[in-house]
C-alpha positions as CSV (number, residue, x, y, z in Angstrom):
1,M,3.1,60.8,40.8
2,S,6.1,58.7,39.5
3,S,5.0,54.8,38.4
4,E,6.3,52.4,39.2
5,P,8.0,50.2,37.3
6,P,7.5,46.5,35.9
7,R,7.7,43.6,37.5
8,R,10.1,41.4,35.9
9,R,9.5,37.2,36.2
10,R,12.5,36.2,37.8
11,P,14.7,33.7,35.6
12,G,14.4,29.7,35.7
13,P,12.0,28.0,34.5
14,A,8.3,28.5,33.7
15,P,6.7,26.4,36.4
16,R,4.2,25.3,34.1
17,L,6.7,23.5,31.7
18,S,9.0,20.1,32.0
19,R,11.2,18.1,29.6
20,D,8.6,15.1,30.2
21,L,5.6,18.3,28.9
22,I,7.6,18.9,26.3
23,A,8.6,16.1,25.2
24,D,4.4,14.4,25.3
25,A,3.9,18.0,23.1
26,A,6.5,16.7,20.6
27,I,4.8,13.1,20.2
28,A,1.3,14.6,19.7
29,V,2.9,16.8,17.0
30,G,4.4,14.2,15.4
31,F,7.6,13.2,14.2
32,T,7.5,13.7,10.3
33,E,6.5,17.8,11.6
34,L,8.5,18.0,14.8
35,T,10.0,21.4,15.5
36,L,11.1,23.6,18.1
37,A,7.6,26.3,17.0
38,S,5.4,23.0,16.5
39,V,6.2,22.1,19.8
40,A,5.7,26.1,21.7
41,E,2.8,26.6,19.8
42,R,1.2,23.8,21.0
43,L,3.0,24.6,24.6
44,S,1.6,28.1,24.2
45,A,5.1,28.2,24.8
46,T,8.4,30.9,23.8
47,H,11.1,29.8,22.6
48,A,13.3,30.9,25.3
49,A,11.1,28.5,27.6
50,L,11.5,25.3,26.0
51,Y,15.3,25.9,24.9
52,R,15.4,26.3,29.1
53,H,14.7,21.9,28.7
54,V,16.2,20.8,25.9
55,T,19.3,23.0,23.3
56,D,18.3,22.3,19.9
57,R,15.7,20.4,17.5
58,D,17.5,17.1,18.0
59,D,17.5,17.0,21.7
60,L,13.8,18.0,21.5
61,V,13.9,14.1,19.5
62,V,15.7,12.1,22.3
63,A,13.1,13.4,24.8
64,A,10.5,11.9,22.7
65,V,12.2,8.8,21.8
66,Q,13.2,8.8,25.9
67,R,9.4,9.3,26.3
68,L,8.2,6.6,24.5
69,V,10.6,4.3,25.0
70,S,9.7,4.8,28.9
71,R,6.2,3.7,28.4
72,L,7.1,0.1,26.9
73,P,6.4,-2.7,29.4
74,K,8.8,-4.0,30.3
75,A,8.9,-8.0,28.9
76,P,6.6,-10.8,31.4
77,E,8.3,-12.6,34.2
78,S,8.2,-16.2,34.0
79,A,7.6,-15.8,30.4
80,S,9.1,-18.6,28.1
81,W,11.6,-17.2,25.2
82,R,8.8,-16.7,22.6
83,E,6.6,-14.7,24.7
84,V,9.4,-12.3,25.9
85,L,10.2,-11.5,21.9
86,E,7.1,-11.6,21.2
87,A,5.9,-9.4,23.7
88,Q,8.4,-6.9,23.6
89,T,8.2,-6.5,19.4
90,W,4.5,-6.0,19.5
91,A,5.5,-2.9,21.9
92,L,8.2,-1.9,19.6
93,W,6.0,-2.3,16.9
94,R,3.5,-0.1,18.0
95,M,5.3,2.4,19.1
96,Y,6.5,2.3,14.9
97,A,3.1,2.7,13.6
98,E,1.2,4.6,15.9
99,N,4.1,7.0,16.0
100,P,4.8,7.8,12.1
101,G,8.4,8.7,10.6
102,V,9.9,7.9,14.2
103,D,11.9,5.4,12.7
104,Q,13.0,8.3,10.1
105,V,14.6,10.4,13.0
106,L,16.7,7.5,14.6
107,C,18.7,7.4,11.8
108,S,19.6,10.4,12.1
109,V,19.5,11.6,16.1
110,P,22.3,9.2,17.1
111,A,21.5,10.2,20.4
112,A,17.6,8.7,20.3
113,R,19.1,6.1,18.6
114,E,21.1,5.0,21.5
115,V,18.4,5.5,23.8
116,V,16.0,2.4,21.9
117,V,19.7,0.2,22.1
118,H,19.3,0.4,25.9
119,H,15.9,-0.5,25.5
120,G,16.8,-4.0,23.0
121,L,20.4,-5.0,25.6
122,A,17.2,-5.3,28.4
123,L,15.9,-7.2,26.3
124,V,19.2,-9.4,25.5
125,R,19.2,-10.0,28.9
126,S,15.6,-10.8,29.6
127,L,16.2,-13.8,27.2
128,C,19.6,-15.2,28.6
129,E,17.6,-14.9,31.8
130,V,15.4,-18.0,30.1
131,G,18.0,-19.2,28.7
132,F,20.1,-18.0,25.6
133,D,23.5,-18.0,25.7
134,P,24.5,-13.9,24.9
135,E,25.8,-13.9,21.4
136,F,22.4,-16.1,20.4
137,A,20.0,-13.5,22.9
138,V,22.0,-10.6,20.6
139,L,21.5,-12.0,17.4
140,A,17.3,-13.3,18.4
141,A,16.6,-9.5,19.5
142,D,18.6,-7.8,17.1
143,I,16.4,-9.6,15.0
144,V,12.6,-8.7,15.5
145,V,14.0,-5.2,17.2
146,E,14.7,-4.8,13.1
147,F,11.3,-6.9,11.6
148,A,9.6,-4.5,14.9
149,R,11.0,-1.3,13.7
150,A,10.5,-2.6,9.7
151,S,7.3,-3.1,9.9
152,G,5.7,-0.4,12.7
153,G,6.9,1.8,10.6
154,T,5.7,1.1,7.8
155,A,2.2,0.9,9.2
156,G,3.6,4.8,10.4
157,L,4.0,5.6,7.3
158,L,0.3,4.1,5.7
159,R,-1.3,5.2,8.3
160,A,0.0,9.0,7.9
161,A,-1.7,8.3,4.3
162,S,-4.9,7.8,3.0
163,A,-5.5,5.2,0.8
164,T,-6.3,7.8,-1.8
165,E,-2.4,8.3,-2.0
166,V,-1.8,5.0,-2.0
167,R,-3.2,4.0,-4.6
168,A,-1.8,6.5,-6.5
169,V,1.9,5.6,-5.9
170,L,1.0,2.1,-6.8
171,G,-1.0,3.2,-9.8
172,R,1.9,4.7,-11.3
173,I,4.2,2.2,-10.7
174,S,3.0,0.3,-13.9
175,A,1.5,1.2,-17.2
176,D,0.7,-2.3,-17.8
177,E,-3.1,-3.3,-17.1
178,A,-3.0,-7.0,-15.3
179,E,0.2,-5.3,-13.0
180,N,-1.6,-2.8,-12.0
181,E,-4.5,-4.8,-10.9
182,L,-2.4,-7.3,-9.1
183,L,-0.9,-2.8,-7.6
184,R,-5.1,-2.3,-6.7
185,E,-5.1,-5.7,-4.6
186,V,-1.4,-4.9,-3.0
187,S,-3.1,-1.2,-2.1
188,G,-6.5,-2.5,-0.8
189,A,-4.8,-5.3,1.8
190,L,-2.3,-2.1,2.5
191,S,-5.4,0.2,3.2
192,L,-6.6,-2.5,5.9
193,D,-5.5,-2.8,10.0
194,L,-1.5,-4.5,9.0
195,R,-1.4,-6.2,12.5
196,P,-2.8,-9.8,11.5
197,W,-0.1,-8.9,8.5
198,A,2.8,-8.0,10.8
199,A,1.7,-11.5,13.4
200,R,2.0,-13.6,10.3
201,K,5.4,-12.5,9.6
202,L,6.3,-12.3,13.1
203,A,5.2,-16.1,13.4
204,V,7.2,-16.7,10.2
205,V,10.4,-15.5,12.2
206,L,9.6,-17.0,15.7
207,D,9.9,-20.2,14.2
208,G,13.0,-19.1,12.1
209,I,14.5,-18.7,15.7
210,A,13.2,-21.8,17.3
211,A,14.4,-23.8,14.2
212,N,18.2,-22.2,14.7
213,A,18.1,-22.2,18.5
214,R,21.2,-23.4,20.1
215,P,20.8,-26.7,22.2
216,T,20.5,-24.5,25.6
217,Q,17.6,-23.6,24.1
218,E,16.0,-26.6,22.6
219,N,14.0,-27.5,26.0
220,T,12.8,-24.0,26.8
221,S,9.0,-24.0,26.4
222,V,7.4,-22.5,23.2
223,K,4.1,-21.0,23.6
């Protein structure tokens, strides 16, 4: 008696997989450990199944960054320019701080960087709507976006490292006992929540923007 040949699954994407689901898995894996293999393992999927939705690791990074940026809140309506900048800066800061390594992959994957650039252009438009001329809007947006990347990215890396690792690195910088004492103070500060420190720096940044605002912005409320 002949047996029936095994049935093959019809070609096409696996029903349970999608680009968004793969992006969420990539975010969960983390950008410092991100590979197609690590995402496939997390999803209990094959590489072939992933390749139906992403073309390679760079495209995987793009999908993850698109997912993160899509979750960022829009600029608040009926707000002053300062409220717009502050809200958008903190949204970006949290994205970098909560996803260690995302700032680094943006440097190596141009298509992912373009996703963040488009978000920055939306911020420029929001600033123009509250009274900034286009040139100054670009300048202000560039300043806060870079601040969020640098400060949030540092917070993310420190979050990923242990306090012991931070102290060990700082302790190797100098053999001078007095200087090492200062470095220990620095390491203690870096082991704490960096948001209050970032908030102080952001206040200085926004005060600088206010001090250099063009006449068209001087009458805009600053809260």
